N, C-alpha and C positions, 0 to 999 in steps of 0.2 A: 532665292538663295544664289549667291554668286559662285563662280568657279573656285575650285581649291586644288591642291596638289593631288588629292585622291579622286576628285571628280571634276574633269575639265569642261563641264557644261553648266549652263544655268539650270537650276532645278525649280520647277514650278509646282507647287502643291495646289491641286484643284479638287472640287467635290467629286470629280470623276476619276481621280487618280493622280499620279505623279508624272510630269512630263520633263524630258531633258531636251535642251535645245541650244544651238549656238547663237541664235538671235532672239531678242525679245523686243516686240514692237508695241509701244504704249499708245493705244488709241482710245484711252479712257477719258480724255478731255478734262472735265471738272474734277475727276478723281485721281488725276495723275500724281498730284502731290502726296497722296497717301502711299503710292507705290514707289515714287522717287522723291523722297523728302527734300532733296536738293532743289527740286523745281517748285516746291510749295510756295516760296515767297514770290515767285514770278507768274505762276498760273494758279489763281485762286478760284474758289467756288462761289457761285452766285445762284440766286433763284428768282424766277419770274413767274407770273401767273398768266394762264391762258384761259379763254372762255369761249363758249358757243352761245350766241345770243340771237334772239328773234328781233329782226329790225322793226322799228316803229312803222306804223301804217303809212304815214306820209313818205318816209324814207324808202320803204319797199317799192313805192311807185316811181321813185326818182333815180335809184342807183343803177339799174341795169345789172342784174345779178351776175356776179362773177367776172365782170369785165374791168374792174379797177381794184387796185390795192392802194393802201394809204400808210403813211408814216406821220406821226404827230410829234412834233418837237415843241414842248412848252417853253423851253428856255434854250437859246442857241448855245449857251455856255455849258449846259448840262449834258452829261454823258448819256443819260437815259433817254428812252423814247418809247412810245407806244406804237403798235403796228396793227393793221387791219386788212383782212381780205374777206371775200364773200364766196360761199359755196354756190355752184351753178344750179343745183337741184335741191329737192326736198323743200325745206322751209326757207331756203336761201339764207342759211344762218350766217351771221357775222362772226368770223373767227378773229377775236380781238384779244391781244395780249400785251404784256408789259408791266406797268406799275413799278418800274425800277426805282423811281424817285419817291415812292409812297410808303417807305418803311424799310425795315431791315431785310436785306436779300441774302445775307449770309446763311449758309445751310446749318442753322442751329436747331431746327425743328425736325420732326419726324419726316423721313424721305417721303415724297408724294403729297405732303400736306402743304397747302398754300398759306402764305402770310395773310393775316386778317386785314391789315391796312392795305396791302397790295390788292387783295380780292375786292375790298370795298371800292377802291379806285377804279379797277377794271369794270366792276359791275355798274358803276354810275357814270362813267366818263363820256360814253358815246353820245348820249342825248345832249350833253353840254358841248362837245366838240362840234356836232352838226347843228345845234340850236334847237330849241323846243319846237318852233314852228316847222322846221324841216323834219324833225323826228315824229311829231304827231302823237296820237294815242298809242299805247302799247299794243304790239302785235299779238294776236291770239294764235294758239296752236292750230295748224291746218292739217296735221298728220297725226297718226296714232302716237300719243305722248307717253306711252308706258315706258318707264325706265328713265324718263327725263323730268327735270323740274318744270313746274308751270311758271308762267310769267316771262319776263324778258330774258333772264339768264337760264339757259337750259342745263349748262354744266360748267363747272370750274375745276381746274387742276393746275398743278405746278410742274415745272421742270427745272433741272439743274443745268446750268451752263457755266462756262469757264470765262474768267476775265484775265487777259494778259496784262502784265504790269506796264508794258510799253505800247499796248494796243495792237500788236502784231502777233500772228500765230508763231508757234515754235515748231520747226520742222527740221529733222535730221538726226544725226548720231548724237547721243547724250555723252558728254565727256565723263571719263571715269572719276574725275574730281567731283562730279555732281552725283553720280550713282553710288560712289564709295564701294563699288563692286568691280572686281577684275573682269577681264575678258577671256573667253575661251581661245585656245590657239587656232590659227587659221589653217584649215585642212581642205577647204573647198576653193579651188582656183577660179571657179566661175562666178562666185559671189563676193560681196564685199567682206572685209574682215569682220569677224563676229563682234557683237556688241549689243547695246540697248539703243533703241530708236524711239522717236516720238513725233507725233503730229497732233497738236493740241493748242489750246489757248485761242479759240476763235472769237471770244468776246461777244457771243450772240450772233455771229455772222457765219455759222457753220455751213449753211446752204450755199453761201458764196465761196467760201474758202476750202471746205473739207475735200471736195472732189479732186481738185488739182494738187492740193497738198498731199493727199494720200497717194496720188499717182507719182508725184515726185519722190515720196518716201519709198515706195515700192521699187522704183528704179534705183534708188541709192542702195537699198538692201541687196538687190540683185547684182550690184556692181555695174549698172548700165547707165549711170547718170550722165555720162559723157557721150552716149551713143544716140543716134537717130533710130528709134525703134518703130516708127510709124510709117507704114507703107502708104496710108491715106494722106495725101498732101493737104487735106482740109482739116486734119486733126490738129488740135491746139498743140503747139510745140514741135510740129513736124519739121525735121531738118535741124533741130536745135538740141543742144545738151540741156540738162535740167537747170544748171546754173545760168543759162541764157534766158530762161523764161520765168523761173521762180524768183521772186524778189529777194535780193540779198538780205533784206531786213528780216526775212522769215527764218533764216538759217540759225540753228543752235550753235553757239560758240562760247567759249569761256570769256572772251572779250565782251560780248553782248551781255552776258550774265553779270559781269563785274560792273558794267556801265549802268545797268538797270538797278542793281543793288545799291550803287553809289547814289543814284538819284533818289531812291527810296529813303536812304539814310539822311540825305540832305532835306527831304521833305519832312521827315519826322523831327529833325532839329528845328526847322522853320516853324512847324506847328507848336513845338514846345516853347520856342521863344515868344510866339504870339500869345500863348496861354500865360506865360510868366508875366508878359507885359500887361495883359488884361486883368491879372489878379494882384498886381503890385500896388502898394499904397499910393493913393493919388490918382489911380486910373479911373476913368469914367465909363 
């Protein structure tokens, strides 16, 4: 709930009680659109499937457990990809995920449940990627298998990630025109003006982007984005303000939002025209 004349703070209702605050930081990634509907068109939900698999017997001998990671692109023009790494211990399980191109990834199913088409792709793709001769016979369990499935696939699960409409994270203060909520009055001279903030929309690259995006956002909220706060000269960004090292394309702004929404509208019109053309009399 936004500030009002009677209550100059944001009011957050939680299972543990009511909180009052001058700042709200949205780090909910795929779920940010539910809390800030104005961001829903530009940060959408997606789901991919992850698995733990026993390597084929021939592959086990060739890979060198845990020393390589892989990304598989079936189509250079396709946005999706599959990814693989291997555990160094235990059964040296192959941690393989993706399946983005293999079915609906929108979060229309029960949270935590994987899409069947995506799961089928993930479960069977590795032997095809590496080749039957390189994969060999299916690997047998070499440890206590209680709690795990037998066979190649030990476990399957899904996770929700976010997709940014322009491919870049959204970091910074959320304009009031987007939140449709006012801002509390500024009473703390040391911090930035009160408001709502976000770091989200990593498009499946959270391990790459989230760390420094969160650092940048924290400095913004603290009113320190223009300061050199690192004594360690080896720290990333040492001697620089946030806007000197955070890509400008990551910043939230009304201009960026308008541009993205305009491209989305143009894309919808183009698809509608293609559909009309394909269904018109005389089309083949």
